Structures are given as structure tokens and as C-alpha cells.
N, C-alpha and C positions, 0 to 999 in steps of 0.2 A: 504494500500500500504506500502511495506517495507520502512524503513528509513535507509539511508546510511550516515555514517560519512566519511568525506573526508579531505585530505590535498592536496592543489593545489597551484600553483604558477602563478603569472601574468608575463607579458613580462619583467617587471623591476626586477624580481627575488624575489619579496615579497611573503612570505608564508602565506596562509590563511587556516583556519580550520573551519569546519561547518558541517551541516547535510542537507540532502535534500531527498525528496521522489522520488522513481523510482521503476519500476517493477523488474529491474535487474541491475547489475553493468555496463553493456554496455550503458544502457539508462542514468545512473547517469554520466558516463564519457561524453556522448554526451551533456548532459545539462551543464556540467562544461565547455566544449569546446565552447558551444554557448555563454557562459558568458566570453569568451576570457581568460579562465583559462587553465593551463596545469595540468591535473590530475597527482598526485604523488602517492597517496594511497587512495583507496576506500574500505571501509569495512562495512558490515552490523552491526547494533547496537549490535547484540548478540556477534559477534566477538570482537567488541570493549570492551564489558563488560568482555569478557573472558580474555582480557589483563589487567584486573584490573584497568581500567581507570574510573575516576569520573569526569564528565563534561569535559573530554578531557584534563584535566590539571594535574591530579595526576596519576602517573604510579608507582605501588609498586616496579616494577623491577628496578626503578631508585635508590632504596636504595642500591643495590649492583652494584658497578661501573665496575665489571669485564665484559669484552666483551664476550657475549655468542653466541652460534650457532644461536639463534633466532635473535640476532642483525644482524648477517651476512645475514641471510635469508631475513629479511626485507630490508636491504641495497640492496641486489641483486634484489628483486622485484621492489623496488623504482627506482633503476638505469635503469632497463629494461623499466619501464613505461616512464621515461624521454627521454631515447634514442629512443624509439619507436615514441615519439611525435616529434622527429626531432631535439632535442637539441644536441649540441656537447658534448663530454665527459667532458671537463673542466667546461662548464656551468652547466651540470647535477650534477657534484660533488660539485660545490659551493652551489647549492640548497640543496643537501643532508646534508651539514654541518649544516644548519639551522633545518633540519628535525630530525637529530639524537638527541635522548633523553638523552644519557649519555655523560658526558663531555669527558670521556676517548675515546669514539668512535668518538666524534667530532674531537679530536686531531688526531686520525688515519686517518679519511677522509681528514682533512686539509693537512696532510703530503702527502697523495696520490695525492691530487690536486697539491701541489707544485712540486712533481716529474713529473706529467703529463705536467704542464706548463713549466717545465725545459727541455722538449724534450723527456722524456721517454714515452713508451707506457703504457697503463693501466695495462697490465700483468706484466711488469717490475716494476711498482710502487707497485703492490700488493705483489711482492716477498719480499719487505722490511719488511713485517709482516707475517712471516711463521706460527706463532702460531695462528693467526686469520684467514688468508687465506692460507690453506694448498696447497701442490703441485697439488693436484687434481683440486682445484678451479682455480689456476693460469694457469694451462695447458689448461683447457677448455676455459678460456678467451683468451689465446694466440691463440688457434685454431680458435675462433670466429673472432679475429682481422685479422688473416691471410686469412680467407675466406671471409672477408667483411660481415659477418653475426653476428656481436656481439650482437645486440638486441635479435635475435632468440636464440643464445647460452645462454644469460643471462636468458631468459624465461625458457629454459629447465633446467638450473642450479637452478633457483629459485624453479621450480616444484620439482626437485630432493631433494633440501634442505627441502622443505615443507613435502614431503613424509617421509624423514628420521626423521624429527623432530616429526611428528605425531606418528611414530612408537615408538620413545623414550618416548614421553609423555604418550602414552598408557601403555607401560610397567611400567613406574613410577607410574601412577595413579592406576594401577591394584594391585601394591604391597603396597599401602598406608595402606589399612585396615588390611592385615595380619601382617604387621610390628607394627601397632598400638595395635593389640591383644597381640603380643609378649611383647611389652613394658608394657602395663597395667597389663597383667597377671604376668609378671616377677616381677614388683614392688609389686604387691599384695602378692605374695608368699614370697618375701624377708621381707616384713613387718610382715607377720605372723611368719616367722622363727626368726626374730630378736627381736620382741616385744611381740607377743602373746604367743608363745610356752614357752619362759623363765618364764612366770608367773606360768604356770602349772608345770614347772620343780621344782620350789620352793616348791609347794605343795607335789609333788611326793617325793622329798628328805626328807621332814619332816616326811613322813609316814614311811620311812625306809623299804619299802617293795620291793621285786624283781619286776621288770617291764618286759613286753614282749620285745622281741628283736626289733620289729619295733619301739616301743617307745624309746628304748635306742638309736637306730640308728637316729631317728628324733632329739632327744635331743643332740646327738653328733654333728649333722649337725648344729643345732641351736647355740650350744656353739661355734663351729668354726666360723660361720658367725659373731656372736656378738663380739668375742674376737680377731679374727684374720682376720677381714675384710680387713685391710690394706695389709696383706700378700697376700690375695686372689686377690686384685686389682693389686698388683705388679706382681704376677705370671701370671694373665690373660693378663695384658698389655705387659709383656715381651714376652709371647707366641705369641701374635698378632704381635708384632714388628718383632720377628724372622721369623715368617711365611711370613710377607710382604717383609722382606728383601730377603728371599729365593726365593719368587715368582718373584722378580725383576731381579734375575739372569737368564741368557738364559736357563740354565738347569732346574731351578725351574719353569720358565714360560712354557716351553715345556711340562714338566710332568703334571703341573696343567691343561693345555689346553687339554692334552691327556685324563686326567681323566674326564674332562667335556664332551668331545666327546663320550667317552665310557660309561658314566653313563646311567642307564636304562631309565629314563624319561627325565632328563635334557639334555642328549646327543642329542636326536631328536630335542629338542627346539633350542639348540645351532647351530646345523647344518642348521635348517630352517632359523634362523636369518642370518647366514653367507651367505647362498644361496641367500636370498632376497637382502642382501647388495651387494653381488658380481654381481648379474644380473642387479640390478638397476644402479649401478655405471658403469659397463661395457657398458650396453646399452646406457646410457646417454652420455658417452665419445665417443662411436662409432657414435652415432647419431649427435654429435657435430663436427665430422670430425677428431677426434684424431685417428691415426693409431692403429691397433689392438694390435701390440706388445707393443707400448708405453702405451696403455690403460691397458693391462694386468699387466704391471709393476706397474702402478699407483694403480690399484685395489689391487695388492698384498700388497702394503704398508698400505692400510686402513683396511685389514682384521685383526681383533683383536685376533683371535685364531691362535697361532703360528703353531700348527700342520697342520691346513688347509692352512695357508699361505705357509708353507714349501712344501706341495704337489702341490701348484700352480706353483712352480718353474719348476717342470717337465712338467706341461702344457705349460708354457711359452717356454721352450726349444723345445718341440714337434712342437708347432705352428711356431716357428722360423725356424725349419727345413722343413716346408712346409705342415705339417699335418693340418687338419681341427680342429676346437676348440672342437667339440663334442667328438671325439675319445679319446683324452687324459683325458677329464673330466670324461668320463665313467670309464676309467681305474684307475683314482685317487680315485674312490670309495667314493666320497664326495657327488656328486649330485645324487638325485634319478633318476632312469632310465627314468621316464616320463619327467622330466625337461630336461635331455640330449636329449631325442627324439625331444622335441619341439625346442631346440637349433639347432639340426641337420636339422629340417625342415626349420628353418630360414636361415641356410647356403645354402640350396639347392634352396630356392626361392629368395635369395638375399635380405632378410629382417631380417638379424640377429639382428639388433638393436631393431626393433619392437618386435621380438619374445623374446628377453632378457627382455625387459620391461614388456611384458605380463607375463613371468615366475615370474618376481619380484612381480607383482601385486598378482598373485596366492599365492606366498609364504608369502607375507605380510599378506594376509587374513588368511593363515594357522597359522602363528605366533600368530595373534590376537586370533584365536579360541583356540589354544593350551594354551595360557596364561590364557584365560577365564576359560577353563576346569581345568587348574592347580590351579588357585586361588580358584575356586569353591570346589576343592578337599582339598586344603590346609586349608581353613577356618575351616571346621569341624574337621580336624585332629588336628589343633592347639587348638581348643576349648576342644576337648576330652583330649589332653595331659595336658592342664591346669587343667581340671576337675579331672584327675587321680592324679595329684600332690596334689591338694587341698584335694581330697578324702583320699589320703594316710595320710596327716597330721591329718585330722579329725578322721579317723579310729584308728590311732595310739594313739591319745589322749583318745578315747573312750575305747580302750582295756586296757589302764592303769587305767582308772576310774573304769571299771568293775572288774579288778583284785584287786584293793584296797578294793572294797566292797564285794569281794569274790562271785561275781555273775557270774555263768557260761555263756560263750558267744557262 
């Protein structure tokens, strides 16, 4: 039988941690309620280990005190569980102060609690921390408060944050091995050029014999790295700084994003990621009761690609004038026709939010498959590139050796 780790509270507000056996999370929650505990967080043992916990007391993420999107996600899920159990907002927040694992986040939750106890609504208290709780988050909470369905909205918001975090984690984990190959291969080549090749250069110079062009080129590169490495670092650092500074400007950001969208392979991936983000966010907002115009404006703010975000301005204006969502999306030439057709069906059946979420699920799967294929293709290309570089070094050295011995090659 699976083992679940849990965090729960009693009626006095004391926090308890432990493990219990159950067939599923619902049964684990029922067992805790039978023990007069209020379930806050229930996780399988594998999920607990994936958060790098040892005996429930050490969390490696505690080393970094910056509040992350994962902290916000766990806060949302825990708050939903407490509100669903019938606790008032202030009582739930006071319990979450003890549950928070980072001191900085405890201070944030404490400040939110003080604002709520001072007469502000939860959404108003969250607006005090725009860097942690963005406008999208606070508007969904505000819609839930206005409709009297805050626990349900928090559940949908928690699910939205989980899906977004899973996609981010998948992309990051998929790129770990290729980046590791680049790092190790680059270090190996630099060591060969800076320390191995110069030893051969001394031998070649003592012989006083003409060397092949490839060997001369290799020795020139080696000499440059060995004697002018500081200039190379300054030049590369300056170039990266200037590029970053240019990309931060509106013109540079727009040009860069346009290049990403129009790139042969990367462009399709960028579009798919933005389509998944757009549909997931818009569907969650509409399902939570946020008006479509306000939802479109919020979604436009979270789209990272400025070219796509700019085209959504036309979509917003068309919907504001009375058009359906699907028509301007098709004309914007961002969404694939199949996705637009599914959105159109959702509009006709009155289930736009559900269809948007379904489109998001399809494109999140598409993104995962594209990243998997891209990484599978990238790995052999990088290995081949590193092999060609090493091969060039070895062959250049061998050509010089053969020319010294006057052996035809």
C-alpha cells in the first residue's frame, strides 16, 4: 500500500507532520479527518523525495531564500485545502505561516495576514506583493471573492500553476544534458589548445620546417588563447553585455522575438509554447469568472514574445467591438487552424473555457514531444561538432608530424 507524507493541523492550530498508509490521497485525507486533523498537504513518498526532503526536515530549496513560483504554487494548494475544510481566510493564513519553509515567504504570508485582519480582502492584500503574486493571480482571487467561490478558484489556480511549473521543469531538465556536453566539450578543447598544442609548437619551431596551413592556423588559435585570453574574455563579455542591453530595449526585444518566431525549427516551438500558455491562462481566467476582455488583457501581459503579444492587441480590439474570439485569432496568423477551429466550436457550444483548456493540454503535449525530438537531435549534432573540432586538432598535428618526417600523406 502506498505511503503518504502529510502536514495537518489540529483545532488549536498546531502543525503536525507524519506518514500514513492509504490507497489514494482521498483515503489519506479521510483518515486524517477521522483523527480530528485538518489536512494541509498530502503527498506520496516519491513526490516528497522529488522535493529533496530527508526525513521531512531538510529541504535543499531552503538554501536559496528567494520566493519562487513553486513556493507560490504550494501556498495556493495549501490555502485551497484549508479553505475547503471550512477555515476562515485569516485562520488559514496563520496556519500557513507555520507551514512555509522559507523565512522570507513567512514574512510575506505574515504581512498578508495583517492586511486581511486590518479589513482588506485577500486580493487586496496580495496586491502588496506584485513581484510574487502577479496581476493574473490577484485578479483570479478577486473574481473568486466576488462570486463567493474562492476555494474553487484557488483549486483551479493551483492546477494552472502546477501545469505551468511542470512544463518549465520539463524544458529545464531536457536541456541539462546538452548544456553539460557543451560545457565539458568546450573545457576539453580549451585545455588542448592552451596546454597540449603549445608543447608541439615548440617542437615544430625547433625543426624550422614549413608546416601545413591547418597546423599554422591551429597554432595561431592556440597562441591567441594562451597569450590573449584576457582580451578574449573582455571582448566576449562586452559583446554579451551589449546584446543584452539591446534586447532590453523595445526595438531590440521586438526584433529578437520576431527572429525567434520566424526561425525554421525554433519558431514552431516558440509558437507552440505561447499557444499553450495563452489557452491555459485564458481558459483558467474565463472558467474562474473573469470577463473575457479583462482576461485577454491579462493574458497579453504574460505572453513573453512581444511580436505575438502585439498581435493580440488586434484580437482584443476585435472582441471589444463584438467579434467572436476565433475570427481575429485566425487572422492574426499565430494559432494553427485546428486550434482556432476547436476554439470556434467552444464558442458555439458555450464551453469556451473547457475547449481552451483542452487546446492547452494538446499543445503542452506537442511542446513536450517537440522538445524531446529537438534534444534527441541536438545531442548527436553536438557530439559530432565536438568530434570534428577534436579531429581537426589531431589531424593538424599529424600533418605537421608527417611533413617533418617527409612522409607523404
